[in-house]
C-alpha positions in Angstrom: 27.0 41.8 -0.5 27.5 42.5 -4.2 30.5 44.7 -5.0 28.5 47.5 -6.6 26.3 47.9 -3.5 29.3 47.9 -1.2 30.8 50.6 -3.5 27.6 52.6 -3.3 27.6 52.4 0.6 31.2 53.7 0.6 30.1 56.6 -1.7 27.1 57.3 0.6 29.4 57.6 3.6 31.7 59.9 1.7 28.7 62.0 0.6 27.5 62.2 4.3 30.9 63.3 5.4 31.0 66.0 2.7 27.5 67.1 3.8 28.6 67.4 7.4 31.8 69.2 6.3 29.9 71.8 4.4 27.0 72.0 6.8 29.1 72.4 10.0 28.6 76.1 9.5 24.8 75.7 9.8 25.2 74.7 13.4 28.2 76.7 14.6 28.8 79.7 12.4 26.9 82.0 14.7 28.2 80.6 18.0 31.8 80.9 16.7 31.4 84.4 15.2 29.9 85.7 18.4 32.8 84.1 20.4 30.5 82.2 22.7 32.4 79.1 22.0 35.9 78.4 20.6 35.9 76.9 17.1 37.0 73.5 18.2 34.6 73.2 21.2 31.8 74.3 18.9 32.7 71.6 16.3 32.8 68.9 18.9 29.5 70.0 20.3 27.9 70.1 16.9 29.3 66.7 15.9 27.9 65.1 19.0 24.5 66.7 18.6 24.4 65.8 14.9 24.8 62.1 15.8 22.0 62.3 18.3 19.7 64.1 15.8 20.4 61.5 13.2 18.9 58.9 15.5 15.7 60.9 16.0 13.6 59.3 13.3 13.6 57.9 9.7 10.6 59.8 8.3 12.8 61.9 6.0 14.8 58.9 4.9 11.6 57.2 3.7 10.6 60.3 1.8 13.9 60.4 0.0 13.9 56.7 -0.7 10.4 56.6 -2.3 9.5 60.3 -3.1 12.0 61.1 -5.8 12.1 58.0 -8.1 10.3 54.7 -8.3 12.5 52.3 -6.3 11.6 49.4 -8.5 13.0 51.1 -11.6 16.4 52.0 -10.1 19.7 50.2 -10.5 22.7 50.3 -8.2 24.7 52.4 -10.8 22.0 55.1 -10.6 22.5 55.4 -6.8 26.3 55.3 -7.2 26.2 58.0 -9.9 24.0 60.3 -7.8 26.3 60.0 -4.8 29.4 60.7 -6.9 27.9 63.8 -8.4 26.6 65.1 -5.0 29.9 64.4 -3.3 31.9 66.3 -6.0 29.5 69.3 -5.8 29.5 69.5 -2.0 33.3 69.2 -1.8 33.9 71.8 -4.5 31.6 74.4 -2.9 33.1 73.8 0.5 36.6 74.4 -0.8 35.3 77.7 -2.4 33.8 78.6 1.0 30.2 78.6 -0.2 27.3 77.0 1.7 25.2 74.9 -0.5 22.1 72.7 -0.2 23.2 69.1 0.2 19.5 68.3 -0.2 19.3 70.0 -3.6 22.6 68.3 -4.6 21.4 64.8 -3.6 17.9 65.2 -5.1 19.2 66.7 -8.3 21.9 64.0 -8.6 19.3 61.2 -8.1 17.0 62.8 -10.7 19.8 63.2 -13.3 21.1 59.6 -12.8 17.6 58.2 -13.0 16.8 60.1 -16.1 19.9 58.8 -17.8 19.0 55.2 -16.9 15.3 55.0 -17.3 13.9 58.3 -18.7 11.3 60.7 -17.3 8.8 57.9 -16.4 10.9 56.8 -13.4 10.5 60.1 -11.6 7.9 60.3 -8.8 6.3 63.7 -9.8 3.9 63.7 -6.9 6.7 63.1 -4.4 8.9 65.7 -6.1 6.2 68.3 -5.9 5.9 67.7 -2.1 9.7 67.8 -1.7 10.3 70.9 -3.7 7.4 72.7 -2.0 9.2 72.1 1.3 12.6 73.1 -0.1 11.3 76.4 -1.6 9.0 77.5 1.1 11.3 76.9 4.1 13.8 79.7 3.2 10.9 82.1 2.9 9.7 81.0 6.3 13.2 81.4 7.6 13.4 85.1 6.6 10.0 85.9 8.1 10.4 83.9 11.3 13.9 85.2 11.9 12.8 88.8 11.3 9.8 88.7 13.6 11.4 86.6 16.3 14.2 89.1 16.5 11.7 92.0 16.6 10.0 90.2 19.5 13.3 89.9 21.4 14.1 93.6 20.8 10.8 94.6 22.1 11.2 92.5 25.2 14.8 93.2 26.0 15.6 96.4 24.1 15.9 98.4 27.3 18.6 96.2 28.8 22.3 97.3 28.5 24.2 95.7 25.6 26.6 94.0 28.0 23.7 92.3 29.9 22.1 91.3 26.6 25.2 89.8 25.2 26.1 88.0 28.5 22.7 86.4 28.9 22.1 85.6 25.3 25.6 84.1 25.1 24.5 81.5 27.6 21.2 80.9 25.7 23.1 80.6 22.5 24.9 77.5 23.8 21.5 75.8 23.9 20.2 77.2 20.6 23.4 76.1 18.7 23.2 72.6 20.3 19.5 72.3 19.2 20.4 73.6 15.7 23.1 70.9 15.4 20.5 68.3 16.6 17.9 69.5 14.1 20.6 69.4 11.3 21.3 65.7 12.1 17.6 64.9 12.3 17.1 66.1 8.7 20.3 65.9 6.7 21.7 62.5 7.8 18.4 60.9 7.0 18.7 61.8 3.3 21.7 59.4 2.9 19.9 56.8 5.0 17.2 56.9 2.3 19.7 56.6 -0.5 21.5 53.5 1.0 18.1 51.9 1.7 17.1 52.5 -1.9 20.4 50.8 -3.0 19.8 47.8 -0.8 16.2 47.5 -2.1 17.2 47.8 -5.7 19.9 45.1 -5.1 17.3 42.7 -3.6 19.0 42.7 -0.2 15.9 44.0 1.6 12.2 43.6 0.6 10.8 46.9 2.1 11.9 50.5 2.2 12.3 50.4 6.0 15.7 51.7 7.1 17.9 49.1 8.7 19.4 50.1 12.1 22.9 49.7 10.9 22.3 52.2 8.2 20.9 54.7 10.7 24.1 54.3 12.9 26.5 54.4 9.9 25.0 57.6 8.6 24.8 59.2 12.0 28.5 58.8 12.7 29.5 59.7 9.1 27.6 63.0 9.4 29.1 63.6 12.8 32.6 62.9 11.5 32.1 65.4 8.6 30.9 68.0 11.0 34.0 67.4 13.2 36.3 68.2 10.3 34.7 71.7 10.2 34.2 73.6 6.9 36.1 76.7 8.2 35.8 78.8 5.0 32.0 78.2 4.9 31.8 79.1 8.6 33.5 82.4 8.0 31.2 83.1 5.0 28.0 82.6 7.0 29.1 83.8 10.5 31.4 86.7 9.6 31.4 87.8 6.0 27.6 88.0 5.4 26.6 89.7 8.7 28.3 90.8 11.9 26.5 89.0 14.6 26.0 89.5 18.4 24.9 86.6 20.7 21.3 87.8 20.6 21.3 87.6 16.8 22.8 84.2 16.9 20.3 82.9 19.4 17.4 84.3 17.3 18.6 82.9 14.0 19.4 79.4 15.5 16.1 79.2 17.4 14.1 80.1 14.3 15.9 77.7 12.1 15.7 74.9 14.6 11.9 75.3 14.8 11.5 75.0 11.0 13.9 72.1 10.6 12.5 70.0 13.5 9.0 70.6 12.3 10.0 69.4 8.8 11.8 66.3 10.2 8.7 65.4 12.2 6.4 65.3 9.2 9.1 63.6 7.0 9.9 66.6 4.7 13.5 67.1 3.6 14.6 70.7 3.8 17.9 72.5 3.2 19.3 73.3 6.6 21.8 75.6 4.8 19.0 77.5 3.2 17.0 77.7 6.4 19.8 79.0 8.7 21.1 81.4 6.0 17.6 82.8 5.5 17.1 83.1 9.2 20.3 85.1 9.5 19.2 87.4 6.7 15.8 87.9 8.5 17.5 88.7 11.8 20.0 91.0 10.1 17.2 92.9 8.3 15.9 94.0 11.7 19.0 96.2 12.2 19.0 97.8 8.8 19.1 96.4 5.3 22.7 97.7 4.8 23.8 95.5 7.8 23.7 92.5 5.5 26.5 92.2 3.0 24.4 91.6 0.0 27.3 90.8 -2.3 28.2 87.8 -0.2 24.5 86.9 0.1 24.2 87.1 -3.7 27.1 84.6 -4.2 25.4 82.2 -1.8 22.1 82.5 -3.7 23.9 81.9 -7.0 25.4 78.7 -5.6 22.0 77.6 -4.5 20.5 78.3 -8.0 23.2 76.4 -9.8 23.2 73.4 -7.4 20.2 71.6 -8.8 20.9 71.9 -12.6 24.6 71.3 -12.1 24.0 68.1 -10.2 21.4 66.8 -12.6 23.9 67.2 -15.5 26.9 65.8 -13.7 24.9 62.8 -12.4 23.4 62.2 -15.9 26.9 62.1 -17.5 28.2 60.0 -14.6 25.5 57.4 -15.0 26.0 57.2 -18.8 29.7 56.5 -18.2 29.3 54.2 -15.2 26.7 52.0 -16.9 29.2 51.4 -19.7 32.0 50.4 -17.4 30.0 48.2 -15.0 
């Protein structure tokens, strides 16, 4: 295997780990903040379910591999530059305690590196329209589904005592958080599968964009390992700082998010699991009162989301220019 492809695979694994590190909060922020599970039990559960979810299908991986850029016009340095930029952004935002979209980071980085190498003609505009439509509409769906699902739960169980509600929904939240972790693995781990497959194709090691089994297993365990590390500052931001959650709120937001993410994975659409769970939490919180949501924290999260795509495009563009001169 050529050294540059091996280097790219190592970078892909590091990106997957950084993705799981930041996105651990997606699966367990609510279950930890409501004290249904201890942090370490929650992390182990999420890591295991992430791995299982990553084995679910490869539909999203194929979309990433072919839907952003023309695979035939991509070099190994483009893929490497994209992964370097995405890894740096994910890691920086995790250290700052801000949840970000690894999807936006990876897509923006691949666009920036491809533009530096081959210009605008290499971009798959039809595929990008499909991808960005899914990325932009899924958070809106998250707010509405989270809000109305929580309204339904209040209507059905509002007459029960708070103790009974918390006790019963605490048990249900064990299931909802596990399925949330599963759905996260089913969507996010596949994005790096697509990137590795793109690198293997561009290097001539495979002749189709079908994802090899060893790539599926490698990405599944890398994502699980990253989740096991646990991005504790991000977990605190989502599960504590933005909104004070009870088990029923955690169950509602996780169930709504899982439905959206699994639906997207089934049809091969990459979505930001971070955006989806955050928007579901906002929707659920809005059923209490708008002031229940700490909008200052939410504003910082949204700002990080807005900056992710352009920042990664620029960093990847510069990285590709430098890397292509070195290699």
